[in-house]
PDBQT receptor file of N, H, CA, C and O in Angstrom, charges set to zero:
ATOM      1  N   MET A   1       8.735   1.780 -18.153  1.00  0.00    +0.000 N 
ATOM      2  CA  MET A   1       7.626   2.368 -17.543  1.00  0.00    +0.000 C 
ATOM      3  C   MET A   1       6.952   1.375 -16.464  1.00  0.00    +0.000 C 
ATOM      4  O   MET A   1       6.405   1.796 -15.445  1.00  0.00    +0.000 OA
ATOM      5  N   MET A   2       7.047   0.085 -16.784  1.00  0.00    +0.000 N 
ATOM      6  H   MET A   2       7.491  -0.257 -17.612  1.00  0.00    +0.000 HD
ATOM      7  CA  MET A   2       6.413  -0.851 -15.911  1.00  0.00    +0.000 C 
ATOM      8  C   MET A   2       7.021  -1.064 -14.643  1.00  0.00    +0.000 C 
ATOM      9  O   MET A   2       6.321  -1.338 -13.668  1.00  0.00    +0.000 OA
ATOM     10  N   HIS A   3       8.418  -0.953 -14.552  1.00  0.00    +0.000 N 
ATOM     11  H   HIS A   3       8.986  -0.731 -15.344  1.00  0.00    +0.000 HD
ATOM     12  CA  HIS A   3       9.129  -0.957 -13.235  1.00  0.00    +0.000 C 
ATOM     13  C   HIS A   3       8.747   0.348 -12.526  1.00  0.00    +0.000 C 
ATOM     14  O   HIS A   3       8.731   0.255 -11.298  1.00  0.00    +0.000 OA
ATOM     15  N   VAL A   4       8.453   1.480 -13.016  1.00  0.00    +0.000 N 
ATOM     16  H   VAL A   4       8.466   1.556 -14.013  1.00  0.00    +0.000 HD
ATOM     17  CA  VAL A   4       8.246   2.677 -12.033  1.00  0.00    +0.000 C 
ATOM     18  C   VAL A   4       6.813   2.352 -11.535  1.00  0.00    +0.000 C 
ATOM     19  O   VAL A   4       6.554   2.633 -10.365  1.00  0.00    +0.000 OA
ATOM     20  N   ILE A   5       5.809   1.756 -12.356  1.00  0.00    +0.000 N 
ATOM     21  H   ILE A   5       6.020   1.527 -13.307  1.00  0.00    +0.000 HD
ATOM     22  CA  ILE A   5       4.484   1.553 -11.895  1.00  0.00    +0.000 C 
ATOM     23  C   ILE A   5       4.500   0.489 -10.855  1.00  0.00    +0.000 C 
ATOM     24  O   ILE A   5       3.716   0.571  -9.910  1.00  0.00    +0.000 OA
ATOM     25  N   GLN A   6       5.396  -0.576 -10.966  1.00  0.00    +0.000 N 
ATOM     26  H   GLN A   6       6.033  -0.643 -11.734  1.00  0.00    +0.000 HD
ATOM     27  CA  GLN A   6       5.494  -1.628  -9.834  1.00  0.00    +0.000 C 
ATOM     28  C   GLN A   6       6.051  -0.964  -8.651  1.00  0.00    +0.000 C 
ATOM     29  O   GLN A   6       5.583  -1.220  -7.542  1.00  0.00    +0.000 OA
ATOM     30  N   TYR A   7       7.021  -0.125  -8.800  1.00  0.00    +0.000 N 
ATOM     31  H   TYR A   7       7.401   0.083  -9.701  1.00  0.00    +0.000 HD
ATOM     32  CA  TYR A   7       7.716   0.443  -7.621  1.00  0.00    +0.000 C 
ATOM     33  C   TYR A   7       6.737   1.373  -6.748  1.00  0.00    +0.000 C 
ATOM     34  O   TYR A   7       6.747   1.424  -5.519  1.00  0.00    +0.000 OA
ATOM     35  N   LEU A   8       5.895   2.096  -7.599  1.00  0.00    +0.000 N 
ATOM     36  H   LEU A   8       5.887   2.054  -8.598  1.00  0.00    +0.000 HD
ATOM     37  CA  LEU A   8       4.819   2.845  -6.912  1.00  0.00    +0.000 C 
ATOM     38  C   LEU A   8       3.757   2.116  -6.222  1.00  0.00    +0.000 C 
ATOM     39  O   LEU A   8       3.258   2.544  -5.182  1.00  0.00    +0.000 OA
ATOM     40  N   GLU A   9       3.372   0.931  -6.827  1.00  0.00    +0.000 N 
ATOM     41  H   GLU A   9       3.777   0.583  -7.672  1.00  0.00    +0.000 HD
ATOM     42  CA  GLU A   9       2.632   0.078  -6.166  1.00  0.00    +0.000 C 
ATOM     43  C   GLU A   9       2.993  -0.331  -4.911  1.00  0.00    +0.000 C 
ATOM     44  O   GLU A   9       2.139  -0.480  -4.036  1.00  0.00    +0.000 OA
ATOM     45  N   LYS A  10       4.315  -0.558  -4.690  1.00  0.00    +0.000 N 
ATOM     46  H   LYS A  10       5.009  -0.437  -5.400  1.00  0.00    +0.000 HD
ATOM     47  CA  LYS A  10       4.862  -0.971  -3.489  1.00  0.00    +0.000 C 
ATOM     48  C   LYS A  10       5.134   0.147  -2.473  1.00  0.00    +0.000 C 
ATOM     49  O   LYS A  10       5.299  -0.044  -1.268  1.00  0.00    +0.000 OA
ATOM     50  N   ASN A  11       5.160   1.319  -3.086  1.00  0.00    +0.000 N 
ATOM     51  H   ASN A  11       5.025   1.474  -4.065  1.00  0.00    +0.000 HD
ATOM     52  CA  ASN A  11       5.411   2.583  -2.221  1.00  0.00    +0.000 C 
ATOM     53  C   ASN A  11       4.285   3.596  -2.509  1.00  0.00    +0.000 C 
ATOM     54  O   ASN A  11       4.539   4.612  -3.156  1.00  0.00    +0.000 OA
ATOM     55  N   PRO A  12       3.126   3.358  -2.074  1.00  0.00    +0.000 N 
ATOM     56  CA  PRO A  12       1.947   4.263  -2.550  1.00  0.00    +0.000 C 
ATOM     57  C   PRO A  12       2.032   5.684  -1.858  1.00  0.00    +0.000 C 
ATOM     58  O   PRO A  12       1.320   6.599  -2.271  1.00  0.00    +0.000 OA
ATOM     59  N   ASP A  13       2.876   5.853  -0.842  1.00  0.00    +0.000 N 
ATOM     60  H   ASP A  13       3.454   5.109  -0.507  1.00  0.00    +0.000 HD
ATOM     61  CA  ASP A  13       3.146   7.181  -0.373  1.00  0.00    +0.000 C 
ATOM     62  C   ASP A  13       3.753   8.094  -1.408  1.00  0.00    +0.000 C 
ATOM     63  O   ASP A  13       3.459   9.288  -1.472  1.00  0.00    +0.000 OA
ATOM     64  N   LEU A  14       4.581   7.519  -2.190  1.00  0.00    +0.000 N 
ATOM     65  H   LEU A  14       4.820   6.549  -2.137  1.00  0.00    +0.000 HD
ATOM     66  CA  LEU A  14       5.250   8.201  -3.230  1.00  0.00    +0.000 C 
ATOM     67  C   LEU A  14       4.203   8.815  -4.234  1.00  0.00    +0.000 C 
ATOM     68  O   LEU A  14       4.443   9.918  -4.726  1.00  0.00    +0.000 OA
ATOM     69  N   VAL A  15       3.161   8.201  -4.520  1.00  0.00    +0.000 N 
ATOM     70  H   VAL A  15       2.966   7.305  -4.120  1.00  0.00    +0.000 HD
ATOM     71  CA  VAL A  15       2.024   8.549  -5.429  1.00  0.00    +0.000 C 
ATOM     72  C   VAL A  15       1.414   9.914  -4.966  1.00  0.00    +0.000 C 
ATOM     73  O   VAL A  15       1.080  10.791  -5.763  1.00  0.00    +0.000 OA
ATOM     74  N   SER A  16       1.296  10.017  -3.565  1.00  0.00    +0.000 N 
ATOM     75  H   SER A  16       1.567   9.305  -2.917  1.00  0.00    +0.000 HD
ATOM     76  CA  SER A  16       0.754  11.335  -3.055  1.00  0.00    +0.000 C 
ATOM     77  C   SER A  16       1.681  12.292  -3.196  1.00  0.00    +0.000 C 
ATOM     78  O   SER A  16       1.252  13.437  -3.334  1.00  0.00    +0.000 OA
ATOM     79  N   LEU A  17       2.940  12.109  -3.197  1.00  0.00    +0.000 N 
ATOM     80  H   LEU A  17       3.288  11.178  -3.084  1.00  0.00    +0.000 HD
ATOM     81  CA  LEU A  17       4.030  13.068  -3.264  1.00  0.00    +0.000 C 
ATOM     82  C   LEU A  17       3.946  13.464  -4.841  1.00  0.00    +0.000 C 
ATOM     83  O   LEU A  17       4.033  14.650  -5.160  1.00  0.00    +0.000 OA
ATOM     84  N   LEU A  18       3.795  12.569  -5.701  1.00  0.00    +0.000 N 
ATOM     85  H   LEU A  18       3.724  11.606  -5.441  1.00  0.00    +0.000 HD
ATOM     86  CA  LEU A  18       3.789  12.857  -7.099  1.00  0.00    +0.000 C 
ATOM     87  C   LEU A  18       2.541  13.817  -7.402  1.00  0.00    +0.000 C 
ATOM     88  O   LEU A  18       2.665  14.792  -8.144  1.00  0.00    +0.000 OA
ATOM     89  N   LYS A  19       1.491  13.526  -6.864  1.00  0.00    +0.000 N 
ATOM     90  H   LYS A  19       1.390  12.734  -6.261  1.00  0.00    +0.000 HD
ATOM     91  CA  LYS A  19       0.323  14.306  -6.937  1.00  0.00    +0.000 C 
ATOM     92  C   LYS A  19       0.478  15.672  -6.471  1.00  0.00    +0.000 C 
ATOM     93  O   LYS A  19      -0.058  16.615  -7.053  1.00  0.00    +0.000 OA
ATOM     94  N   ALA A  20       1.187  15.798  -5.455  1.00  0.00    +0.000 N 
ATOM     95  H   ALA A  20       1.622  15.032  -4.982  1.00  0.00    +0.000 HD
ATOM     96  CA  ALA A  20       1.484  17.141  -4.838  1.00  0.00    +0.000 C 
ATOM     97  C   ALA A  20       2.652  17.935  -5.344  1.00  0.00    +0.000 C 
ATOM     98  O   ALA A  20       2.985  19.035  -4.904  1.00  0.00    +0.000 OA
ATOM     99  N   GLN A  21       3.275  17.236  -6.363  1.00  0.00    +0.000 N 
ATOM    100  H   GLN A  21       3.005  16.341  -6.720  1.00  0.00    +0.000 HD
ATOM    101  CA  GLN A  21       4.352  17.718  -7.104  1.00  0.00    +0.000 C 
ATOM    102  C   GLN A  21       5.410  17.994  -6.329  1.00  0.00    +0.000 C 
ATOM    103  O   GLN A  21       6.028  19.045  -6.503  1.00  0.00    +0.000 OA
ATOM    104  N   LYS A  22       5.748  17.159  -5.433  1.00  0.00    +0.000 N 
ATOM    105  H   LYS A  22       5.247  16.305  -5.292  1.00  0.00    +0.000 HD
ATOM    106  CA  LYS A  22       6.756  17.454  -4.398  1.00  0.00    +0.000 C 
ATOM    107  C   LYS A  22       8.037  16.421  -4.794  1.00  0.00    +0.000 C 
ATOM    108  O   LYS A  22       9.152  16.597  -4.304  1.00  0.00    +0.000 OA
ATOM    109  N   VAL A  23       7.781  15.462  -5.618  1.00  0.00    +0.000 N 
ATOM    110  H   VAL A  23       6.875  15.318  -6.016  1.00  0.00    +0.000 HD
ATOM    111  CA  VAL A  23       8.795  14.593  -6.254  1.00  0.00    +0.000 C 
ATOM    112  C   VAL A  23       8.544  14.646  -7.857  1.00  0.00    +0.000 C 
ATOM    113  O   VAL A  23       7.596  15.240  -8.371  1.00  0.00    +0.000 OA
ATOM    114  N   SER A  24       9.365  14.060  -8.438  1.00  0.00    +0.000 N 
ATOM    115  H   SER A  24      10.135  13.578  -8.020  1.00  0.00    +0.000 HD
ATOM    116  CA  SER A  24       9.188  13.764  -9.876  1.00  0.00    +0.000 C 
ATOM    117  C   SER A  24       9.844  12.571 -10.303  1.00  0.00    +0.000 C 
ATOM    118  O   SER A  24      10.674  11.989  -9.604  1.00  0.00    +0.000 OA
ATOM    119  N   LEU A  25       9.440  12.147 -11.590  1.00  0.00    +0.000 N 
ATOM    120  H   LEU A  25       8.766  12.620 -12.158  1.00  0.00    +0.000 HD
ATOM    121  CA  LEU A  25      10.021  10.836 -12.025  1.00  0.00    +0.000 C 
ATOM    122  C   LEU A  25      11.119  11.249 -13.096  1.00  0.00    +0.000 C 
ATOM    123  O   LEU A  25      10.814  11.809 -14.148  1.00  0.00    +0.000 OA
ATOM    124  N   ILE A  26      12.364  10.941 -12.760  1.00  0.00    +0.000 N 
ATOM    125  H   ILE A  26      12.612  10.485 -11.905  1.00  0.00    +0.000 HD
ATOM    126  CA  ILE A  26      13.347  11.382 -13.641  1.00  0.00    +0.000 C 
ATOM    127  C   ILE A  26      13.243  10.302 -14.895  1.00  0.00    +0.000 C 
ATOM    128  O   ILE A  26      13.034   9.117 -14.633  1.00  0.00    +0.000 OA
ATOM    129  N   GLY A  27      13.388  10.726 -16.199  1.00  0.00    +0.000 N 
ATOM    130  H   GLY A  27      13.558  11.688 -16.411  1.00  0.00    +0.000 HD
ATOM    131  CA  GLY A  27      13.331   9.786 -17.367  1.00  0.00    +0.000 C 
ATOM    132  C   GLY A  27      11.930   9.484 -17.759  1.00  0.00    +0.000 C 
ATOM    133  O   GLY A  27      11.727   8.714 -18.698  1.00  0.00    +0.000 OA
ATOM    134  N   ILE A  28      10.986  10.011 -17.135  1.00  0.00    +0.000 N 
ATOM    135  H   ILE A  28      11.151  10.636 -16.372  1.00  0.00    +0.000 HD
ATOM    136  CA  ILE A  28       9.382   9.962 -17.648  1.00  0.00    +0.000 C 
ATOM    137  C   ILE A  28       8.976  11.262 -17.961  1.00  0.00    +0.000 C 
ATOM    138  O   ILE A  28       9.151  12.212 -17.199  1.00  0.00    +0.000 OA
ATOM    139  N   SER A  29       8.406  11.343 -19.126  1.00  0.00    +0.000 N 
ATOM    140  H   SER A  29       8.264  10.571 -19.745  1.00  0.00    +0.000 HD
ATOM    141  CA  SER A  29       7.955  12.535 -19.576  1.00  0.00    +0.000 C 
ATOM    142  C   SER A  29       6.755  13.058 -18.924  1.00  0.00    +0.000 C 
ATOM    143  O   SER A  29       6.152  12.220 -18.253  1.00  0.00    +0.000 OA
ATOM    144  N   SER A  30       6.249  14.256 -18.954  1.00  0.00    +0.000 N 
ATOM    145  H   SER A  30       6.739  14.937 -19.499  1.00  0.00    +0.000 HD
ATOM    146  CA  SER A  30       5.275  14.684 -18.231  1.00  0.00    +0.000 C 
ATOM    147  C   SER A  30       3.821  14.000 -18.844  1.00  0.00    +0.000 C 
ATOM    148  O   SER A  30       2.905  13.736 -18.066  1.00  0.00    +0.000 OA
ATOM    149  N   GLU A  31       3.731  13.800 -19.985  1.00  0.00    +0.000 N 
ATOM    150  H   GLU A  31       4.475  14.015 -20.618  1.00  0.00    +0.000 HD
ATOM    151  CA  GLU A  31       2.562  12.971 -20.501  1.00  0.00    +0.000 C 
ATOM    152  C   GLU A  31       2.447  11.616 -19.714  1.00  0.00    +0.000 C 
ATOM    153  O   GLU A  31       1.428  11.280 -19.111  1.00  0.00    +0.000 OA
ATOM    154  N   GLU A  32       3.627  10.858 -19.785  1.00  0.00    +0.000 N 
ATOM    155  H   GLU A  32       4.455  11.131 -20.275  1.00  0.00    +0.000 HD
ATOM    156  CA  GLU A  32       3.758   9.459 -19.198  1.00  0.00    +0.000 C 
ATOM    157  C   GLU A  32       3.335   9.557 -17.595  1.00  0.00    +0.000 C 
ATOM    158  O   GLU A  32       2.570   8.775 -17.030  1.00  0.00    +0.000 OA
ATOM    159  N   GLN A  33       3.965  10.630 -17.026  1.00  0.00    +0.000 N 
ATOM    160  H   GLN A  33       4.586  11.265 -17.486  1.00  0.00    +0.000 HD
ATOM    161  CA  GLN A  33       3.720  10.842 -15.570  1.00  0.00    +0.000 C 
ATOM    162  C   GLN A  33       2.138  11.080 -15.436  1.00  0.00    +0.000 C 
ATOM    163  O   GLN A  33       1.513  10.447 -14.586  1.00  0.00    +0.000 OA
ATOM    164  N   LYS A  34       1.562  11.901 -16.193  1.00  0.00    +0.000 N 
ATOM    165  H   LYS A  34       2.070  12.415 -16.884  1.00  0.00    +0.000 HD
ATOM    166  CA  LYS A  34       0.083  11.983 -15.969  1.00  0.00    +0.000 C 
ATOM    167  C   LYS A  34      -0.690  10.868 -16.239  1.00  0.00    +0.000 C 
ATOM    168  O   LYS A  34      -1.720  10.622 -15.611  1.00  0.00    +0.000 OA
ATOM    169  N   ALA A  35      -0.206  10.097 -17.240  1.00  0.00    +0.000 N 
ATOM    170  H   ALA A  35       0.631  10.298 -17.750  1.00  0.00    +0.000 HD
ATOM    171  CA  ALA A  35      -1.037   8.657 -17.368  1.00  0.00    +0.000 C 
ATOM    172  C   ALA A  35      -0.785   7.957 -16.120  1.00  0.00    +0.000 C 
ATOM    173  O   ALA A  35      -1.746   7.443 -15.546  1.00  0.00    +0.000 OA
ATOM    174  N   ILE A  36       0.481   7.862 -15.583  1.00  0.00    +0.000 N 
ATOM    175  H   ILE A  36       1.261   8.279 -16.049  1.00  0.00    +0.000 HD
ATOM    176  CA  ILE A  36       0.653   6.986 -14.438  1.00  0.00    +0.000 C 
ATOM    177  C   ILE A  36      -0.201   7.510 -13.246  1.00  0.00    +0.000 C 
ATOM    178  O   ILE A  36      -0.778   6.693 -12.529  1.00  0.00    +0.000 OA
ATOM    179  N   LEU A  37      -0.294   8.776 -13.026  1.00  0.00    +0.000 N 
ATOM    180  H   LEU A  37       0.175   9.439 -13.608  1.00  0.00    +0.000 HD
ATOM    181  CA  LEU A  37      -1.171   9.285 -11.894  1.00  0.00    +0.000 C 
ATOM    182  C   LEU A  37      -2.631   9.141 -12.085  1.00  0.00    +0.000 C 
ATOM    183  O   LEU A  37      -3.423   9.054 -11.146  1.00  0.00    +0.000 OA
ATOM    184  N   ASP A  38      -2.981   9.116 -13.425  1.00  0.00    +0.000 N 
ATOM    185  H   ASP A  38      -2.338   9.186 -14.188  1.00  0.00    +0.000 HD
ATOM    186  CA  ASP A  38      -4.433   8.873 -13.694  1.00  0.00    +0.000 C 
ATOM    187  C   ASP A  38      -4.684   7.453 -13.553  1.00  0.00    +0.000 C 
ATOM    188  O   ASP A  38      -5.837   7.188 -13.216  1.00  0.00    +0.000 OA
ATOM    189  N   ALA A  39      -3.913   6.486 -13.721  1.00  0.00    +0.000 N 
ATOM    190  H   ALA A  39      -2.975   6.702 -13.995  1.00  0.00    +0.000 HD
ATOM    191  CA  ALA A  39      -4.086   5.059 -13.586  1.00  0.00    +0.000 C 
ATOM    192  C   ALA A  39      -4.217   4.937 -12.059  1.00  0.00    +0.000 C 
ATOM    193  O   ALA A  39      -5.076   4.161 -11.641  1.00  0.00    +0.000 OA
ATOM    194  N   PHE A  40      -3.480   5.598 -11.203  1.00  0.00    +0.000 N 
ATOM    195  H   PHE A  40      -2.782   6.228 -11.543  1.00  0.00    +0.000 HD
ATOM    196  CA  PHE A  40      -3.550   5.415  -9.806  1.00  0.00    +0.000 C 
ATOM    197  C   PHE A  40      -4.783   6.048  -9.127  1.00  0.00    +0.000 C 
ATOM    198  O   PHE A  40      -5.178   5.703  -8.013  1.00  0.00    +0.000 OA
ATOM    199  N   SER A  41      -5.374   7.027  -9.906  1.00  0.00    +0.000 N 
ATOM    200  H   SER A  41      -5.053   7.307 -10.811  1.00  0.00    +0.000 HD
ATOM    201  CA  SER A  41      -6.519   7.775  -9.628  1.00  0.00    +0.000 C 
ATOM    202  C   SER A  41      -7.820   6.961  -9.919  1.00  0.00    +0.000 C 
ATOM    203  O   SER A  41      -8.909   7.162  -9.381  1.00  0.00    +0.000 OA
ATOM    204  N   GLY A  42      -7.536   6.014 -10.853  1.00  0.00    +0.000 N 
ATOM    205  H   GLY A  42      -6.651   5.851 -11.290  1.00  0.00    +0.000 HD
ATOM    206  CA  GLY A  42      -8.728   5.187 -11.479  1.00  0.00    +0.000 C 
ATOM    207  C   GLY A  42      -9.282   5.883 -12.680  1.00  0.00    +0.000 C 
ATOM    208  O   GLY A  42     -10.356   5.493 -13.138  1.00  0.00    +0.000 OA
ATOM    209  N   VAL A  43      -8.583   6.973 -13.279  1.00  0.00    +0.000 N 
ATOM    210  H   VAL A  43      -7.711   7.290 -12.907  1.00  0.00    +0.000 HD
ATOM    211  CA  VAL A  43      -8.980   7.569 -14.462  1.00  0.00    +0.000 C 
ATOM    212  C   VAL A  43      -8.056   7.253 -15.591  1.00  0.00    +0.000 C 
ATOM    213  O   VAL A  43      -6.954   7.792 -15.686  1.00  0.00    +0.000 OA
ATOM    214  N   ILE A  44      -8.505   6.384 -16.440  1.00  0.00    +0.000 N 
ATOM    215  H   ILE A  44      -9.401   5.946 -16.362  1.00  0.00    +0.000 HD
ATOM    216  CA  ILE A  44      -7.640   5.884 -17.455  1.00  0.00    +0.000 C 
ATOM    217  C   ILE A  44      -8.109   6.313 -18.962  1.00  0.00    +0.000 C 
ATOM    218  O   ILE A  44      -9.201   5.943 -19.393  1.00  0.00    +0.000 OA
ATOM    219  N   ASP A  45      -7.321   7.020 -19.644  1.00  0.00    +0.000 N 
ATOM    220  H   ASP A  45      -6.433   7.320 -19.294  1.00  0.00    +0.000 HD
ATOM    221  CA  ASP A  45      -7.552   7.443 -20.979  1.00  0.00    +0.000 C 
ATOM    222  C   ASP A  45      -6.791   6.378 -22.022  1.00  0.00    +0.000 C 
ATOM    223  O   ASP A  45      -5.638   6.581 -22.402  1.00  0.00    +0.000 OA
ATOM    224  N   LEU A  46      -7.402   5.476 -22.344  1.00  0.00    +0.000 N 
ATOM    225  H   LEU A  46      -8.339   5.311 -22.035  1.00  0.00    +0.000 HD
ATOM    226  CA  LEU A  46      -6.638   4.511 -23.097  1.00  0.00    +0.000 C 
ATOM    227  C   LEU A  46      -6.207   5.025 -24.480  1.00  0.00    +0.000 C 
ATOM    228  O   LEU A  46      -5.411   4.377 -25.160  1.00  0.00    +0.000 OA
ATOM    229  N   GLU A  47      -6.682   6.076 -24.856  1.00  0.00    +0.000 N 
ATOM    230  H   GLU A  47      -7.329   6.602 -24.303  1.00  0.00    +0.000 HD
ATOM    231  CA  GLU A  47      -6.308   6.581 -26.313  1.00  0.00    +0.000 C 
ATOM    232  C   GLU A  47      -4.934   7.498 -26.132  1.00  0.00    +0.000 C 
ATOM    233  O   GLU A  47      -4.242   7.830 -27.095  1.00  0.00    +0.000 OA
ATOM    234  N   SER A  48      -4.646   7.853 -24.775  1.00  0.00    +0.000 N 
ATOM    235  H   SER A  48      -5.209   7.583 -23.993  1.00  0.00    +0.000 HD
ATOM    236  CA  SER A  48      -3.406   8.712 -24.572  1.00  0.00    +0.000 C 
ATOM    237  C   SER A  48      -2.275   8.043 -25.392  1.00  0.00    +0.000 C 
ATOM    238  O   SER A  48      -2.319   6.851 -25.697  1.00  0.00    +0.000 OA
ATOM    239  N   GLU A  49      -1.321   8.821 -25.713  1.00  0.00    +0.000 N 
ATOM    240  H   GLU A  49      -1.285   9.789 -25.466  1.00  0.00    +0.000 HD
ATOM    241  CA  GLU A  49      -0.014   8.288 -26.540  1.00  0.00    +0.000 C 
ATOM    242  C   GLU A  49       0.768   7.686 -25.393  1.00  0.00    +0.000 C 
ATOM    243  O   GLU A  49       1.661   6.913 -25.741  1.00  0.00    +0.000 OA
ATOM    244  N   ALA A  50       0.634   7.857 -24.286  1.00  0.00    +0.000 N 
ATOM    245  H   ALA A  50      -0.091   8.485 -24.004  1.00  0.00    +0.000 HD
ATOM    246  CA  ALA A  50       1.658   7.303 -23.289  1.00  0.00    +0.000 C 
ATOM    247  C   ALA A  50       1.302   5.747 -23.165  1.00  0.00    +0.000 C 
ATOM    248  O   ALA A  50       2.117   4.889 -22.827  1.00  0.00    +0.000 OA
ATOM    249  N   TRP A  51       0.073   5.532 -23.462  1.00  0.00    +0.000 N 
ATOM    250  H   TRP A  51      -0.590   6.229 -23.737  1.00  0.00    +0.000 HD
ATOM    251  CA  TRP A  51      -0.176   4.059 -23.281  1.00  0.00    +0.000 C 
ATOM    252  C   TRP A  51      -0.077   3.187 -24.718  1.00  0.00    +0.000 C 
ATOM    253  O   TRP A  51      -0.439   2.014 -24.801  1.00  0.00    +0.000 OA
ATOM    254  N   LYS A  52       0.436   3.908 -25.748  1.00  0.00    +0.000 N 
ATOM    255  H   LYS A  52       0.730   4.862 -25.680  1.00  0.00    +0.000 HD
ATOM    256  CA  LYS A  52       0.527   3.115 -26.983  1.00  0.00    +0.000 C 
ATOM    257  C   LYS A  52       1.843   2.748 -27.173  1.00  0.00    +0.000 C 
ATOM    258  O   LYS A  52       2.161   2.073 -28.152  1.00  0.00    +0.000 OA
TER     259      LYS A  52
């Protein structure tokens, strides 16, 4: 998952597309995707299972 986050940091336009549900992350669960988007939005729930 760290590689996905690094890639999104280098390509911030993809974050907007993810938020608009115009693209998806293959191999990433919906819970993990939500955690990634929350991190880019500045809303982080460290108790989420995706971060454990």
